[in-house]
C-alpha positions as CSV (number, residue, x, y, z in Angstrom):
1,M,0.0,0.0,0.0
2,D,1.2,3.5,-0.9
3,G,0.7,5.6,2.2
4,Q,1.1,8.8,0.3
5,K,-1.7,7.9,-2.1
6,Q,-4.0,6.9,0.8
7,R,-3.3,10.3,2.5
8,Q,-4.2,12.0,-0.8
9,A,-7.4,10.0,-0.9
10,L,-8.3,11.2,2.6
11,T,-7.5,14.8,1.7
12,A,-9.7,14.5,-1.5
13,A,-12.6,13.1,0.6
14,E,-12.3,16.0,3.0
15,R,-12.4,18.4,0.0
16,A,-15.5,16.7,-1.3
17,I,-17.3,17.2,2.0
18,E,-16.2,20.8,2.2
19,A,-17.5,21.3,-1.4
20,L,-20.9,20.0,-0.3
21,G,-20.9,22.5,2.5
22,R,-20.3,25.3,0.0
23,K,-23.0,23.8,-2.2
24,D,-20.5,23.2,-5.0
25,A,-21.7,20.0,-6.6
26,A,-19.1,20.0,-9.4
27,A,-16.2,20.4,-7.0
28,A,-17.6,17.7,-4.7
29,R,-17.8,15.2,-7.7
30,M,-14.3,16.0,-8.8
31,A,-12.8,15.6,-5.3
32,I,-14.6,12.3,-4.5
33,S,-13.5,11.0,-7.9
34,T,-9.9,11.7,-6.9
35,A,-10.4,10.1,-3.5
36,V,-11.7,6.9,-5.1
37,E,-8.9,6.9,-7.7
38,R,-6.2,7.2,-5.0
39,D,-7.9,5.0,-2.4
40,Q,-5.7,1.9,-1.9
41,V,-8.0,0.0,0.5
42,G,-11.6,0.8,-0.6
43,L,-12.4,3.2,2.3
44,F,-14.3,5.7,0.2
45,A,-16.6,3.6,-2.1
46,S,-19.7,4.1,0.0
47,L,-18.8,7.8,0.6
48,A,-18.6,8.3,-3.1
49,D,-22.2,7.0,-3.5
50,A,-23.4,9.4,-0.8
51,I,-21.4,12.4,-2.3
52,Y,-22.8,11.8,-5.8
53,L,-26.3,11.6,-4.3
54,A,-25.8,14.9,-2.4
55,A,-24.4,16.5,-5.5
56,A,-27.4,15.5,-7.5
57,E,-29.7,17.0,-4.9
58,L,-27.7,20.2,-5.1
59,D,-28.1,20.2,-8.8
60,S,-31.8,19.8,-8.7
61,D,-32.9,21.4,-5.4
62,D,-29.9,23.7,-4.5
63,E,-29.8,22.0,-1.1
64,I,-29.0,18.6,0.5
65,S,-31.7,16.9,2.5
66,A,-31.2,15.8,6.1
67,A,-31.6,12.2,5.0
68,T,-28.8,12.5,2.5
69,W,-26.5,14.3,5.0
70,N,-27.3,11.3,7.3
71,Q,-26.2,9.0,4.5
72,V,-22.9,10.9,4.1
73,A,-22.4,10.7,7.8
74,D,-23.0,7.0,7.9
75,A,-20.6,6.5,5.0
76,V,-17.7,8.2,6.8
77,G,-18.3,6.4,10.1
78,P,-16.7,7.7,13.3
79,G,-13.6,9.7,13.1
80,P,-12.3,13.0,11.7
81,L,-14.5,13.0,8.6
82,Q,-17.5,12.6,10.8
83,A,-16.7,15.9,12.5
84,L,-16.3,17.6,9.1
85,V,-19.7,16.3,8.0
86,E,-21.3,17.6,11.2
87,Q,-19.6,21.0,10.7
88,Y,-21.3,21.4,7.3
89,R,-24.7,19.7,7.6
């Protein structure tokens, strides 16, 4: 496993969540795509699904529903990404 790539994946996942908080669907999609590409252990697959769903909601409704934020939170699990989700939801 390449630790540097995994760290880059984590940073990209953080950027995706931050982009959702800014209501920037395109940036969220780009960032999560990078996260999945660099992910060495499959940590971000379910997060990608949740990010894409949230981005679609932003595109159609200009907001993310509470249910979708819950899905994003569930996808990251406990840890530093959870705190980031809570900051933006």
